[in-house]
C-alpha positions as CSV (number, residue, x, y, z in Angstrom):
1,M,-41.2,-17.6,2.1
2,P,-39.4,-18.3,-1.3
3,S,-41.6,-19.4,-4.2
4,I,-41.1,-22.7,-5.8
5,L,-40.9,-21.0,-9.2
6,D,-38.0,-18.7,-8.1
7,I,-36.1,-21.7,-6.7
8,G,-36.7,-23.6,-10.0
9,L,-35.6,-20.6,-12.1
10,S,-32.5,-20.2,-10.0
11,G,-31.5,-23.8,-10.5
12,L,-32.3,-23.6,-14.2
13,T,-30.2,-20.5,-14.6
14,A,-27.3,-21.9,-12.5
15,H,-27.2,-25.2,-14.4
16,Q,-27.5,-23.4,-17.7
17,R,-24.4,-21.3,-16.9
18,S,-22.5,-24.4,-15.6
19,L,-23.4,-26.2,-18.9
20,A,-22.0,-23.2,-20.7
21,V,-18.7,-23.4,-18.7
22,T,-18.5,-27.1,-19.4
23,G,-19.2,-26.5,-23.1
24,H,-16.5,-23.8,-23.1
25,N,-14.0,-26.3,-21.7
26,I,-14.9,-28.9,-24.3
27,A,-14.6,-26.3,-27.1
28,N,-11.1,-25.4,-25.9
29,A,-9.8,-28.8,-25.2
30,S,-7.2,-28.4,-27.9
31,T,-6.5,-24.8,-27.4
32,E,-2.8,-24.2,-26.4
33,G,-2.5,-22.9,-22.9
34,F,-6.2,-23.1,-22.0
35,S,-6.9,-23.8,-18.4
36,R,-10.0,-25.8,-17.4
37,Q,-12.7,-23.7,-15.8
38,S,-15.5,-24.6,-13.4
39,S,-18.5,-22.6,-12.2
40,V,-18.5,-21.6,-8.5
41,V,-22.0,-22.5,-7.3
42,Q,-23.5,-21.6,-3.9
43,A,-26.9,-21.6,-2.2
44,R,-28.7,-18.2,-2.2
45,T,-29.3,-16.5,1.1
46,A,-32.1,-18.3,3.0
47,D,-35.4,-16.7,4.2
48,F,-36.3,-17.0,7.8
49,L,-40.0,-17.6,8.7
50,G,-41.4,-18.6,12.0
51,G,-38.0,-19.4,13.4
52,S,-37.1,-21.7,10.4
53,S,-34.8,-21.2,7.5
54,F,-36.1,-21.8,4.0
55,G,-33.8,-22.1,1.1
56,T,-34.2,-19.7,-1.8
57,G,-32.3,-21.6,-4.5
58,V,-28.9,-21.4,-6.0
59,E,-26.7,-19.0,-7.9
60,V,-23.3,-19.0,-9.8
61,T,-21.0,-16.6,-8.1
62,G,-18.1,-16.9,-10.5
63,V,-16.0,-19.1,-12.8
64,R,-12.9,-20.6,-11.2
65,R,-9.7,-21.2,-13.3
66,S,-8.0,-24.5,-12.4
67,V,-4.3,-23.5,-12.0
68,N,-1.3,-24.1,-9.8
69,D,1.0,-21.2,-9.8
70,F,4.0,-23.2,-8.7
71,F,3.5,-25.7,-11.5
72,I,3.2,-22.9,-14.1
73,N,6.3,-21.1,-12.9
74,Q,8.2,-24.4,-12.9
75,L,7.0,-25.1,-16.5
76,R,8.2,-21.7,-17.6
77,S,11.6,-22.3,-16.0
78,D,11.9,-25.7,-17.7
79,I,10.8,-24.2,-21.1
80,S,13.6,-21.7,-20.8
81,A,16.2,-24.3,-19.8
82,F,15.2,-26.8,-22.6
83,S,15.1,-24.0,-25.2
84,Y,18.6,-22.9,-24.1
85,S,20.1,-26.4,-24.2
86,D,18.4,-27.3,-27.5
87,S,19.4,-24.1,-29.2
88,L,23.0,-24.4,-27.9
89,R,23.1,-28.0,-29.1
90,A,22.1,-27.1,-32.6
91,Q,24.8,-24.4,-32.8
92,L,27.5,-26.6,-31.3
93,D,26.6,-29.5,-33.6
94,Q,27.2,-27.3,-36.6
95,L,30.6,-26.3,-35.3
96,D,31.5,-29.8,-34.3
97,A,30.7,-31.1,-37.8
98,I,32.9,-28.4,-39.3
99,F,36.0,-28.9,-37.2
100,S,36.0,-32.6,-36.7
101,G,35.1,-33.6,-40.2
102,V,37.9,-35.3,-42.2
103,S,37.3,-33.0,-45.2
104,T,36.2,-29.9,-43.4
105,G,38.6,-29.9,-40.5
106,L,42.3,-28.9,-40.3
107,A,43.9,-32.1,-39.1
108,A,44.3,-33.7,-42.5
109,N,45.8,-30.5,-43.9
110,Q,48.3,-30.4,-41.1
111,E,49.3,-34.0,-41.7
112,R,49.7,-33.5,-45.5
113,F,51.8,-30.3,-44.9
114,F,54.4,-32.1,-42.8
115,S,54.3,-35.2,-45.0
116,A,55.0,-33.1,-48.0
117,L,57.9,-31.4,-46.1
118,Q,59.4,-34.8,-45.3
119,A,59.1,-35.8,-49.0
120,A,60.9,-32.6,-50.0
121,N,63.6,-33.3,-47.3
122,D,64.1,-36.8,-48.9
123,D,64.9,-35.2,-52.3
124,P,65.8,-31.6,-51.6
125,T,66.9,-30.8,-55.2
126,S,63.6,-32.0,-56.6
127,I,61.6,-29.0,-57.8
128,T,58.5,-31.2,-58.0
129,A,58.8,-32.3,-54.4
130,R,59.3,-28.7,-53.4
131,Q,56.3,-27.6,-55.4
132,V,54.1,-30.2,-53.8
133,F,55.2,-29.0,-50.4
134,L,54.4,-25.4,-51.4
135,D,51.0,-26.5,-52.7
136,E,50.2,-28.2,-49.4
137,A,51.3,-25.1,-47.6
138,Q,48.9,-23.1,-49.7
139,S,46.1,-25.7,-49.0
140,L,46.9,-25.3,-45.3
141,V,46.6,-21.5,-45.5
142,K,43.3,-21.9,-47.5
143,K,41.9,-24.2,-44.8
144,F,42.7,-21.7,-42.1
145,E,41.1,-19.0,-44.2
146,T,38.0,-21.2,-44.8
147,L,37.6,-22.1,-41.1
148,S,38.1,-18.5,-40.1
149,N,35.5,-17.4,-42.6
150,Q,33.0,-20.0,-41.3
151,L,33.5,-18.8,-37.8
152,S,33.1,-15.2,-39.0
153,D,29.9,-16.1,-40.9
154,K,28.6,-17.9,-37.8
155,G,29.2,-14.8,-35.7
156,K,27.4,-12.6,-38.2
157,S,24.5,-15.0,-38.5
158,L,24.2,-15.0,-34.7
159,N,24.4,-11.2,-34.6
160,Q,21.4,-11.1,-37.0
161,L,19.5,-13.7,-35.0
162,I,20.2,-11.8,-31.7
163,V,18.7,-8.6,-33.2
164,T,15.7,-10.5,-34.5
165,T,15.1,-12.3,-31.2
166,T,15.3,-9.1,-29.2
167,G,12.6,-7.6,-31.4
168,E,10.5,-10.7,-30.7
169,I,11.0,-10.3,-27.0
170,S,10.0,-6.7,-27.1
171,G,6.9,-7.5,-29.1
172,L,5.9,-10.1,-26.5
173,A,6.5,-7.7,-23.7
174,N,4.2,-5.2,-25.4
175,Q,1.5,-7.8,-25.7
176,I,1.8,-8.8,-22.1
177,A,1.6,-5.2,-21.0
178,Q,-1.6,-4.7,-23.0
179,I,-3.1,-7.8,-21.5
180,N,-2.2,-6.5,-18.1
181,V,-4.1,-3.4,-18.8
182,A,-7.1,-5.4,-20.0
183,I,-7.0,-7.7,-16.9
184,I,-6.9,-4.7,-14.6
185,E,-9.9,-3.1,-16.3
186,K,-12.0,-6.3,-16.5
187,S,-11.2,-7.4,-12.9
188,G,-12.2,-4.1,-11.4
189,G,-8.6,-3.4,-10.2
190,G,-8.1,-6.7,-8.4
191,N,-11.4,-8.2,-7.4
192,I,-10.4,-11.8,-7.4
193,G,-13.9,-13.0,-8.2
194,E,-14.0,-11.2,-11.5
195,L,-10.6,-12.1,-13.0
196,P,-10.9,-12.7,-16.8
197,N,-9.9,-16.3,-17.0
198,D,-9.3,-16.4,-20.8
199,L,-7.1,-13.3,-20.7
200,L,-5.1,-15.0,-17.9
201,D,-4.6,-18.0,-20.1
202,E,-3.5,-15.8,-23.0
203,R,-1.0,-14.0,-20.8
204,D,0.4,-17.3,-19.6
205,R,0.7,-18.4,-23.2
206,L,2.7,-15.3,-24.0
207,L,4.8,-15.7,-21.0
208,A,5.6,-19.3,-22.1
209,Q,6.7,-18.0,-25.5
210,L,8.8,-15.3,-23.8
211,A,10.4,-18.0,-21.5
212,E,11.4,-19.9,-24.7
213,L,13.4,-16.9,-25.8
214,V,14.9,-15.8,-22.5
215,D,14.9,-16.7,-18.9
216,I,12.3,-14.7,-17.0
217,R,11.0,-14.2,-13.5
218,T,7.5,-12.9,-12.7
219,T,5.8,-11.1,-9.8
220,P,2.0,-11.0,-9.6
221,Q,0.4,-7.7,-8.5
222,V,-2.8,-7.2,-6.4
223,D,-4.6,-5.6,-9.3
224,G,-4.2,-8.7,-11.4
225,A,-1.2,-7.5,-13.5
226,I,2.1,-9.4,-13.6
227,N,5.6,-7.9,-13.7
228,V,8.3,-9.6,-15.7
229,F,12.0,-9.4,-15.1
230,I,15.0,-10.6,-17.1
231,G,18.7,-10.8,-16.6
232,T,19.8,-9.9,-13.1
233,G,16.5,-8.3,-12.2
234,Q,16.0,-5.8,-15.0
235,A,12.3,-5.0,-15.5
236,L,10.8,-5.9,-18.9
237,V,7.1,-5.4,-18.0
238,V,5.7,-3.4,-15.1
239,G,2.0,-3.4,-15.0
240,G,0.8,-1.9,-18.3
241,E,4.2,-0.5,-19.3
242,A,6.6,-2.5,-21.4
243,M,10.3,-1.7,-21.6
244,Q,12.1,-2.5,-24.9
245,L,14.9,-5.0,-25.1
246,V,17.1,-3.5,-27.8
247,T,20.6,-3.9,-29.3
248,Q,23.2,-1.2,-29.6
249,A,26.6,-1.3,-31.2
250,S,29.5,-2.5,-29.0
251,S,31.8,0.3,-28.1
252,F,34.7,-1.8,-29.5
253,N,33.0,-3.1,-32.6
254,A,30.1,-1.4,-34.3
255,E,29.2,-4.7,-36.1
256,V,28.6,-6.6,-32.8
257,P,25.2,-5.9,-31.2
258,E,25.1,-5.7,-27.4
259,L,21.9,-5.9,-25.4
260,A,20.2,-3.0,-23.5
261,I,16.9,-2.1,-21.9
262,R,15.2,1.0,-23.2
263,T,12.8,2.8,-20.9
264,K,11.0,6.1,-21.5
265,T,13.9,8.0,-20.0
266,A,17.1,6.0,-20.7
267,T,18.8,3.1,-22.4
268,V,20.8,0.9,-20.0
269,G,23.3,-1.7,-21.1
270,L,22.8,-5.2,-19.7
271,N,26.5,-6.1,-19.7
272,N,26.1,-9.8,-20.5
273,A,23.4,-10.3,-17.9
274,I,21.0,-12.2,-20.1
275,S,20.8,-15.9,-19.7
276,G,18.5,-18.8,-20.7
277,G,16.3,-19.4,-23.7
278,V,17.2,-19.1,-27.3
279,L,18.8,-15.7,-26.8
280,G,21.0,-16.9,-24.0
281,A,22.2,-19.8,-26.2
282,M,23.0,-17.4,-29.0
283,L,25.0,-15.1,-26.7
284,V,27.0,-18.0,-25.3
285,T,27.7,-19.4,-28.7
286,R,28.8,-16.0,-30.1
287,D,30.8,-14.7,-27.2
288,K,32.3,-17.9,-25.8
289,V,32.2,-20.8,-28.2
290,V,32.8,-18.9,-31.5
291,G,35.1,-16.4,-29.8
292,D,37.2,-19.0,-28.0
293,T,37.3,-21.2,-31.1
294,A,38.5,-18.3,-33.3
295,N,41.2,-17.5,-30.7
296,E,42.4,-21.1,-30.5
297,L,42.4,-21.5,-34.3
298,G,44.3,-18.2,-34.6
299,R,46.8,-19.3,-32.0
300,I,47.5,-22.5,-33.9
301,A,47.9,-20.5,-37.2
302,I,50.3,-18.1,-35.5
303,A,52.2,-21.0,-33.9
304,I,52.7,-22.7,-37.2
305,A,53.7,-19.5,-39.0
306,D,56.1,-18.4,-36.3
307,T,57.8,-21.7,-35.6
308,V,58.3,-22.4,-39.4
309,N,59.4,-18.8,-40.1
310,Q,62.0,-18.8,-37.3
311,Q,63.5,-22.0,-38.5
312,H,63.1,-21.1,-42.2
313,Q,65.2,-18.0,-41.6
314,L,68.0,-20.2,-40.3
315,G,68.2,-22.1,-43.6
316,M,69.5,-21.7,-47.2
317,D,67.4,-22.0,-50.3
318,L,68.1,-23.7,-53.6
319,D,69.5,-20.4,-55.0
320,G,72.1,-20.3,-52.2
321,N,70.3,-17.4,-50.4
322,L,69.5,-17.3,-46.7
323,G,65.9,-18.2,-45.9
324,G,63.4,-15.5,-45.1
325,N,59.9,-15.8,-43.8
326,F,58.0,-18.8,-45.2
327,F,54.7,-17.6,-44.0
328,N,53.6,-14.0,-43.5
329,D,55.3,-12.2,-40.6
330,V,53.1,-12.7,-37.5
331,N,54.3,-9.3,-36.3
332,S,53.9,-7.3,-39.5
333,P,53.1,-3.6,-39.0
334,S,49.4,-4.2,-39.9
335,A,49.1,-7.3,-37.7
336,V,50.3,-5.6,-34.5
337,L,47.8,-2.8,-35.0
338,L,44.8,-4.9,-36.0
339,R,45.1,-6.9,-32.8
340,T,43.6,-3.9,-30.9
341,K,40.1,-2.4,-31.0
342,A,39.7,1.0,-29.3
343,S,36.5,1.9,-27.5
344,G,34.4,4.4,-29.4
345,N,34.0,6.3,-26.1
346,N,37.7,7.1,-25.8
347,S,38.8,10.6,-25.3
348,L,39.3,12.9,-28.2
349,P,41.3,13.2,-30.4
350,Q,41.4,9.4,-30.8
351,D,45.0,9.2,-31.6
352,Q,45.9,6.6,-29.0
353,M,48.0,3.7,-30.4
354,V,48.2,0.3,-28.9
355,Q,50.3,-2.3,-30.6
356,V,50.3,-6.0,-29.7
357,S,53.3,-8.2,-30.7
358,I,53.7,-11.9,-30.3
359,D,57.0,-12.6,-28.4
360,N,56.7,-16.2,-27.3
361,I,54.1,-18.5,-28.7
362,N,54.7,-21.0,-26.0
363,A,53.2,-18.6,-23.5
364,L,50.2,-17.5,-25.6
365,K,46.8,-17.9,-23.9
366,V,43.5,-18.5,-25.6
367,S,42.0,-15.2,-24.4
368,D,41.2,-11.6,-25.2
369,Y,42.3,-8.8,-22.9
370,R,40.9,-5.4,-21.9
371,V,43.1,-2.5,-20.8
372,T,41.3,0.5,-19.2
373,F,43.0,3.6,-17.9
374,T,41.9,4.7,-14.4
375,S,44.1,7.8,-14.7
376,P,46.6,9.1,-17.3
377,T,49.3,6.9,-15.6
378,T,47.3,4.0,-14.1
379,Y,45.5,1.1,-15.8
380,V,43.7,-2.1,-15.2
381,L,44.6,-5.0,-17.6
382,T,42.0,-7.8,-17.5
383,R,42.4,-11.2,-19.0
384,L,38.8,-11.9,-20.1
385,S,39.1,-15.7,-20.0
386,D,39.5,-15.8,-16.3
387,Q,39.0,-12.2,-15.2
388,K,42.4,-12.0,-13.7
389,T,43.9,-8.5,-13.5
390,N,47.4,-6.9,-13.5
391,A,49.8,-8.7,-11.2
392,A,47.6,-11.8,-11.1
393,I,48.5,-12.1,-14.8
394,D,52.1,-11.2,-14.5
395,P,54.1,-9.7,-11.6
396,S,55.5,-7.0,-13.9
397,L,52.0,-5.5,-14.4
398,T,52.1,-3.0,-11.6
399,G,49.1,-1.0,-13.0
400,T,51.3,2.1,-13.5
401,I,53.1,3.4,-16.6
402,G,55.7,6.1,-16.9
403,A,56.5,8.2,-19.9
404,L,55.1,7.1,-23.3
405,P,55.7,5.0,-25.2
406,A,55.3,2.3,-22.5
407,T,55.5,-1.4,-22.9
408,L,53.5,-4.1,-21.0
409,Q,54.8,-7.7,-21.3
410,F,52.7,-10.7,-20.3
411,D,51.5,-14.1,-21.6
412,G,54.1,-14.1,-24.4
413,L,53.0,-10.6,-25.6
414,S,54.4,-7.1,-25.8
415,V,51.9,-4.3,-25.8
416,V,53.2,-0.9,-26.7
417,L,51.1,2.1,-25.4
418,D,51.5,5.5,-27.1
419,R,49.6,8.6,-28.0
420,T,50.4,11.5,-30.3
421,S,48.7,14.3,-28.4
422,G,49.9,13.4,-24.9
423,N,48.9,11.0,-22.2
424,F,46.0,8.6,-22.1
425,A,42.8,9.8,-20.4
426,T,40.8,8.4,-17.6
427,G,38.3,5.9,-19.1
428,D,40.2,5.2,-22.3
429,S,39.8,1.5,-23.0
430,F,41.1,-1.0,-25.5
431,L,40.2,-4.6,-26.4
432,L,43.3,-6.7,-27.1
433,Q,42.7,-9.7,-29.4
434,P,46.2,-11.3,-29.9
435,T,45.2,-14.4,-31.7
436,K,41.6,-13.8,-33.1
437,N,42.8,-12.8,-36.6
438,G,45.7,-15.4,-36.8
439,A,43.8,-17.8,-39.0
440,S,42.7,-15.1,-41.5
441,D,46.1,-13.4,-41.5
442,I,48.3,-16.4,-42.3
443,G,49.6,-16.5,-45.8
444,I,52.6,-17.7,-47.9
445,A,55.5,-15.3,-48.1
446,I,57.5,-17.1,-50.9
447,E,56.5,-17.6,-54.5
448,R,58.9,-20.1,-56.0
449,P,59.7,-23.6,-54.8
450,Q,63.4,-22.8,-55.1
451,E,63.0,-20.3,-52.2
452,I,62.2,-23.0,-49.7
453,A,65.2,-23.1,-47.3
454,L,65.7,-26.8,-46.7
455,A,69.5,-26.7,-46.4
456,S,71.7,-25.4,-43.5
457,P,73.9,-22.4,-44.5
458,I,76.9,-23.8,-42.7
459,R,79.1,-26.8,-43.0
460,T,81.8,-28.0,-40.7
461,S,85.0,-30.1,-41.3
462,S,87.9,-31.7,-39.4
463,N,91.5,-31.5,-40.5
464,I,92.5,-34.9,-41.8
465,N,95.8,-34.5,-40.0
466,N,94.2,-34.1,-36.5
467,Q,95.9,-36.3,-33.9
468,G,93.1,-36.4,-31.3
469,T,89.8,-38.2,-31.3
470,G,87.8,-35.0,-31.5
471,A,84.9,-35.0,-34.0
472,I,82.9,-31.9,-34.9
473,G,79.1,-32.0,-35.3
474,P,77.3,-30.5,-38.3
475,G,76.7,-27.3,-36.4
476,L,73.5,-25.5,-35.6
477,V,72.4,-22.1,-36.8
478,T,70.7,-20.0,-34.2
479,D,70.6,-16.5,-35.8
480,T,71.2,-15.4,-39.3
481,N,70.7,-11.7,-38.5
482,V,74.3,-11.3,-37.3
483,A,77.4,-10.0,-39.1
484,L,78.7,-13.6,-39.7
485,F,75.9,-14.1,-42.2
486,T,74.8,-10.6,-43.3
487,T,78.1,-8.9,-44.2
488,T,78.7,-10.7,-47.5
489,P,75.8,-12.7,-49.1
490,G,76.8,-16.2,-50.0
491,Q,79.6,-16.6,-47.5
492,L,80.5,-16.4,-43.8
493,S,82.2,-13.2,-42.8
494,P,84.5,-14.5,-41.7
495,P,84.7,-18.3,-42.0
496,L,86.0,-19.7,-38.8
497,L,88.7,-22.0,-37.7
498,V,88.9,-23.6,-34.3
499,R,92.5,-24.5,-33.3
500,F,93.3,-26.4,-30.1
501,T,96.3,-25.1,-28.3
502,S,96.1,-28.0,-25.8
503,A,93.8,-30.7,-24.9
504,T,91.7,-28.3,-22.8
505,T,92.2,-24.9,-24.6
506,Y,91.4,-23.6,-28.0
507,D,91.3,-20.4,-30.1
508,I,88.7,-19.2,-32.7
509,L,90.3,-17.6,-35.7
510,D,89.4,-15.8,-38.8
511,N,90.0,-18.3,-41.6
512,S,89.6,-15.9,-44.5
513,G,92.2,-16.3,-47.2
514,G,93.4,-19.6,-45.9
515,T,95.7,-18.1,-43.3
516,P,94.1,-18.0,-39.9
517,V,94.4,-14.7,-38.0
518,A,93.0,-13.5,-34.7
519,L,89.4,-12.2,-34.6
520,A,88.6,-8.7,-33.4
521,P,88.1,-8.9,-30.6
522,P,90.3,-12.0,-30.1
523,Q,88.7,-15.3,-29.1
524,T,91.7,-17.1,-27.7
525,G,92.5,-19.2,-24.7
526,L,89.0,-20.6,-24.4
527,T,88.4,-23.6,-22.2
528,F,87.4,-27.0,-23.5
529,P,85.0,-28.6,-22.9
530,P,82.9,-25.4,-22.9
531,V,80.5,-24.4,-20.2
532,P,77.6,-24.5,-20.8
533,A,77.7,-27.4,-23.2
534,N,77.6,-26.6,-26.9
535,A,79.0,-23.1,-26.3
536,L,82.1,-23.8,-28.4
537,I,81.3,-20.6,-30.3
538,P,80.0,-17.4,-28.6
539,S,76.3,-17.0,-29.0
540,S,76.8,-13.6,-30.7
541,F,78.1,-15.5,-33.8
542,G,74.6,-17.0,-34.4
543,V,75.9,-20.6,-34.5
544,Q,76.5,-23.5,-32.1
545,L,79.2,-26.1,-32.6
546,E,79.8,-29.3,-30.7
547,I,83.0,-31.3,-30.6
548,T,83.0,-34.7,-29.1
549,G,85.9,-36.9,-28.2
550,Q,89.3,-35.5,-27.1
551,P,91.1,-33.2,-29.4
552,Q,94.8,-32.7,-29.1
553,A,97.0,-29.6,-29.4
554,G,97.3,-28.5,-33.0
555,D,94.0,-30.1,-34.1
556,T,91.8,-27.8,-36.2
557,F,88.2,-27.7,-37.2
558,T,86.5,-25.3,-39.7
559,L,83.1,-23.6,-40.1
560,D,82.3,-22.3,-43.5
561,F,79.3,-21.3,-45.7
562,N,77.5,-24.3,-47.2
563,S,78.2,-23.3,-50.8
564,N,76.4,-25.6,-53.3
565,G,75.0,-27.6,-50.4
566,Y,71.8,-28.4,-52.3
567,Q,71.6,-32.0,-51.2
568,D,71.5,-30.8,-47.6
569,S,68.1,-30.8,-45.9
570,R,69.1,-30.3,-42.3
571,N,67.0,-27.1,-42.0
572,G,64.0,-28.8,-43.5
573,L,64.4,-31.7,-41.1
574,A,64.5,-29.2,-38.2
575,M,61.2,-27.7,-39.5
576,N,59.6,-31.1,-39.7
577,T,60.2,-31.7,-36.0
578,F,57.6,-29.1,-35.2
579,Q,55.0,-31.7,-36.1
580,T,55.7,-33.4,-32.8
581,T,57.5,-30.6,-30.8
582,R,55.5,-29.2,-27.9
583,V,55.6,-25.6,-28.8
584,L,52.4,-24.4,-27.0
585,D,51.2,-24.1,-23.5
586,N,54.6,-23.9,-22.0
587,G,55.8,-27.0,-23.6
588,A,52.7,-29.1,-23.0
589,T,51.0,-29.1,-26.4
590,T,52.0,-29.8,-30.0
591,L,50.6,-28.0,-33.1
592,Q,48.4,-31.0,-34.0
593,G,47.6,-31.6,-30.3
594,A,46.3,-28.1,-30.0
595,Y,43.9,-28.7,-32.9
596,G,42.9,-32.0,-31.3
597,L,42.1,-30.1,-28.1
598,L,40.1,-27.6,-30.1
599,I,38.0,-30.4,-31.6
600,Q,37.7,-32.1,-28.2
601,N,36.5,-28.8,-26.5
602,V,33.8,-28.2,-29.1
603,G,32.8,-31.8,-29.2
604,T,32.6,-32.0,-25.4
605,Q,30.5,-28.9,-25.2
606,A,28.2,-30.3,-28.0
607,N,27.9,-33.6,-26.2
608,Q,27.1,-31.9,-22.9
609,A,24.5,-29.8,-24.7
610,R,22.9,-32.9,-26.1
611,L,22.8,-34.5,-22.7
612,N,21.3,-31.3,-21.2
613,T,18.8,-31.2,-24.0
614,D,17.7,-34.8,-23.3
615,A,17.5,-34.2,-19.6
616,G,15.7,-30.9,-20.1
617,K,13.2,-32.5,-22.4
618,T,12.3,-35.0,-19.7
619,L,12.0,-32.3,-17.1
620,L,9.8,-30.2,-19.4
621,E,7.5,-33.2,-20.2
622,Q,7.2,-33.8,-16.4
623,S,6.4,-30.1,-15.8
624,Q,3.9,-30.1,-18.6
625,A,2.2,-33.2,-17.2
626,R,2.0,-31.7,-13.7
627,R,0.5,-28.5,-15.1
628,D,-2.0,-30.5,-17.3
629,S,-3.0,-32.7,-14.3
630,V,-4.4,-29.5,-12.8
631,S,-5.3,-27.3,-15.8
632,A,-5.8,-29.5,-18.9
633,V,-9.3,-30.4,-20.1
634,N,-10.3,-34.0,-19.5
635,L,-13.0,-34.8,-22.1
636,D,-14.2,-37.9,-20.2
637,E,-14.6,-35.8,-17.1
638,E,-16.4,-33.0,-19.0
639,A,-18.7,-35.5,-20.6
640,A,-19.7,-36.8,-17.2
641,N,-20.2,-33.3,-16.0
642,L,-22.5,-32.7,-19.0
643,I,-24.7,-35.6,-18.1
644,E,-24.9,-34.6,-14.5
645,L,-25.6,-30.9,-15.3
646,E,-28.2,-32.0,-18.0
647,Q,-30.0,-34.0,-15.4
648,A,-29.9,-31.2,-12.9
649,Y,-31.1,-28.8,-15.6
650,N,-34.0,-31.0,-16.5
651,A,-34.9,-31.5,-12.8
652,S,-34.9,-27.7,-12.3
653,A,-37.2,-27.4,-15.3
654,Q,-39.5,-30.0,-13.7
655,V,-39.6,-27.9,-10.6
656,I,-40.8,-25.0,-12.7
657,N,-43.4,-27.1,-14.3
658,I,-44.7,-28.2,-10.9
659,A,-44.8,-24.6,-9.8
660,I,-46.8,-23.7,-12.8
661,S,-49.1,-26.7,-12.3
662,I,-49.7,-25.7,-8.7
663,F,-50.4,-22.1,-9.8
664,D,-52.9,-23.3,-12.4
665,T,-54.6,-25.5,-9.8
666,L,-54.8,-22.5,-7.5
667,L,-56.3,-20.4,-10.2
668,G,-58.9,-23.1,-11.0
669,A,-60.0,-23.3,-7.4
670,V,-60.5,-19.6,-7.2
671,R,-62.6,-19.6,-10.3
672,R,-65.0,-22.1,-8.7
């Protein structure tokens, strides 16, 4: 039969331990990640005597940690989602402020550029007006350069943060692995009744910190350890072993870190598999937002430079010379080469040459491309913005090339493939970035305001003795790189005369020397009105003429060089139309509209990130509340427990006192 003293001592011990657990809860009420604990109390095994069961007291069999695994996992998920949205919002807000700001963005510079051009057109002989236009062009170039540098600096900053964050992730992985080892040791390899609660709390705290940096998934093990996975299932922690999340140089650009998992035996690239958390937001900002914005900004710069250059070449400057490039040539020898980055893993010798030229800005896409050779004569071209390949991009991309050099044409580009030492090799790969450097490459090609080609190099006239009602238009220059303009500077070679031989036929004659003679080859017996319209002069002459009304036989019209035509601003007016002409996206977007879409895209993403952050914060608070409803310490509840346990402790002490009193009484009776 159990003794009263033993029963009292068991109660005293059990309640003392329970008081210690309650005190531990109170002491850690403000400790981050602490989970409320409670002692597991049960009656000791009873003694049987005379067919009856007699209780033997109480014992504490363990300390239970109050947790709900579902709530904890959901909390980690919401931490990762909120951290991702909030970090992305912060990055996008910075870019939005830069590109949408009146003083920091490009829109005001574009407006001033075209306004200054119009002012120069209004007074084409004014050196002051021309200089103001040239200054505004320089300001526009400087703004492109500034925005390009800001994007570049943002990319470099993100690269540094990515390296730092991967180090933090690896550090947390090591700590989690060490705690796994300690838990396994202290729990006796998985005895649930002996799990070290405070170590479990510490591990959960580290997992929450890890979830803030990157999206994770966890799998508990029977020995008390927990395995951690990131990305698309790559192991970061397995039991007591931690893998290392590291960065390695991109094969296309040594300055760009890419993520990889390093084990004891190998380093495996993650190929953009990481998502969620601060790291996921950094990767999206660098690879998508900053990359796409740089491509769009570059496309706008290339479009402005190319459209203005093409028109400027068709004009005449204040010195009477034909216009050249106003901005730097978008297809300069250096530009076509720098649009390509070769993989560092390409076959040796690395003498492959891939050149990217801009053919048609209207067809340019906001995208990078990758071309990879699957054999010396076959390739896969991928448009990275939508992952389309070969014929899905352009029907001409068959995936096969013949003899080198070979040319691929798609999306307004010409890509020339060549190699000095022979053919390309299987696995050779190249990153094509047609527009990324456009904003940093743009520059002014002229130095003096007199070189601005505002005038048209041609003038037309009608013979005052014409009998018909025909009237000739001012003419349109389409190409100055033809013999008509290049043979003799400062004049047409030859000047032309259009003579009507009937109301419906005409000849085009060489008007040199004032006596019209036949051209070689002759242009006689041509039909009027011409088909197609405005084809009065063959396109090979580089000009278009239009005659309206009805000429009569013998009527003549002349085309000559616009000597001393300094008051003329026809070419400048043509350049100014590009402010409203839809020159991008197959005739859908203007130059200013393209920048507006850039601002809208960044702003929309920033606004969406703000909405996601607000929603994520609400979900996170709800998840935290659910977790706390189960695991957090309630001081009022613990205070009540203290009172209850104190009373039980005192009662157990009283049982002991009674046992001692009975024992003393028994001793006294024996002495008598």
